[in-house]
N, C-alpha and C positions, 0 to 999 in steps of 0.2 A: 288443518290445525295441528301444529306439533304437538307431541304431548309431554307432560311437564315434567322435570327429574328434577332433584337436588336439592338444594334446602328450598327454595318456593315452594315445593310440591310438600315438602316436609311441614312449612310452615301453613300450607292448607288444606292438611290434612289434618295439623292439629286444631284446628280452629273448629273444620268442620268436627272433629269429634268432641271437643268442646259444647258444640252446641248441639248435639246431641248426646250429653252427657247420661240421660237415663237410660236409653238405650243401649249404651256400652256396658252401664251397670248391670245392666237385666241380662246383658249378654253373659258377662262372667259372672252374676249370679247363679246362670240356667247351667252353664259347664261348669262350676261347681257341683251343684246339685246333680248332676247324670255323673259327674265323676264316680263322687261318694255310692251314689245307685239309687234312683229313684223309684223306692220302691213304695208300694202305694198309700203306708202311714206318711212317710217323708210328703208325698205329691198332695195326699188327705190335707198335712201340715200347713204345705202351701197357700192350699183353698183357705182354711181357716186362717192363720195369721190375715192374708187379705182380706178378706173381709171382714176382719177385727177392725184391720186399719181405716177404711171406709165408716165403720159403728162410732171409731173414735170421732173420725174427724164429723163426722154429725153431729154427735152429742157434744162434741165440746165448740162447734160451730168454729172452726181454724182448720182450712186445709191443711197447714204444714205440719199438725196433729200427725196427719196419717205418714211422716215418713219417722216420725217418732216413736209411733206404735207398732213398729216391726222387731227393733230394738226389745221396748217393750213387754212384747209379747212373747219374747223367746225366754227376758228376764223371769216371767208368770208362768213359763210351762217347766225351767229350772225350779223355782221357787213352788211351785207345786207337784213337781214330779220328786222334790225332796220329802215331802209332806206324803208320796205313795199315792198323789193320785196320777190319773193319766193328762194325758198332757191334752186330748177333747175335752176331756169335762172341767178341766184349768181353763181354758178359753173358753167352756163354756160359759162358768162363772165369771169371767173378765167381762164374757159379753152381756149378761144379766147389770150389773154394776156399772157398764157402761149407757146404759137403758136408764136406768135411776137415774144415773148422774143427769144423763139428759134431757130427763123431765124437769127436773129441779134445776137445770138451769134455763128453761125454757126453749131450747133447740128447737127449729122449725120443726112440728110435729110427721107432716107432709114427707120432711126428707130421714129423719129419725125411723119412723114406719117404714118407708120404702129400703132403709140399708138394713131396719129389722130384721124385713122381710126375707130380704134376699141372701143376710146370714143365715138365716133358719133355712130357705129352700137349698143352700148350698153346699150349706149344715147337714139337712138330711139325706142330698146325695151322696157325699160324704161318709156320714156314717151307715148307710145301707153299702157303699163301696167295702166297706171294713168289714162289714158284717158277715157276706156273703163269699162264694169262692174264690181264693186269688185271683186267678186271670180273671174271671169277671169283675172282680170287684177291682184291679185295675183300672182296669178298660171305664169304668162307670165313675172312678176320682178322675182319671188322665182328663175323660170327656168333660167332666164339671172342669174342670181346668182348664183346657182349652175354652170350654163355653164362656168362663169370668172373663177372660178374655173381651169378649163381646160387653161386657158389664162395663170395662176400663176403656173399652174408647167410645161406651155411649160417655162415660165421664170426660173424657180427654175431648171429647168434639162438643159437650157444651162447656167445659174449665169449671165442673161444681162438683162440691165437696168435700173431693180430695186434691190436692196440687197435682197440675199439671203432668209432673217431673213425676211423681209415685206412678199416674196413670201410665205413663209411655213406659217405667219400668216394667210395671206390672205385665203391660199385652207381651213386650219379650218376654219376659220369663215363662206366664203361664203358657203360651202360643210354644215354645221353643224345648219345655218341658214336658208339656200337657203330650203333645206331639211326639216326641221322643219315647215319650213310655209306651206310646198306642204303636210308634212302627220297629220297637225293639219287641213288643208281643207277636207283630205280622211277620218278623223275620224270626221267630218262631223262639229268640233268646230271652233272659231275663234277669232280673235283676236280684 
């Protein structure tokens, strides 16, 4: 079988990339994060924003909200910062508001509880990672980010809570950033 080259190859590659656009966007986001330096606060914020996206989609009972929650979380962090609030505190307040909104909107208690429990569990690991020695802390938050990819995979396979495209994007971002941070530490480097 001959290898396809020329314009036909370009068209086929373009179509393949369009079908896998969440993977491409996740890859580009991961590269951006890694070029900027994936310190433990950055990695921890990725976990916090990701879990906030899941909680927002559960609270509002709309999978597409998961994508809107990404820039929404960034706006909340910036606004909180302008008021002197740390990013994690701001996202904790946002999470509290989302739980109340979910209860008022009569979101599925099972789904809302699962997403709230996940946010609290991942959040506890991130807060621990931020509170301990920097190297050990980066291991904890990077490991938490990689573990979150499993949460993404379950939701992608079930096509539940968040949009499948967000879950796919998140798997790529989580695995690449988390694994790269761990590999840099193993190689004796650091951000």
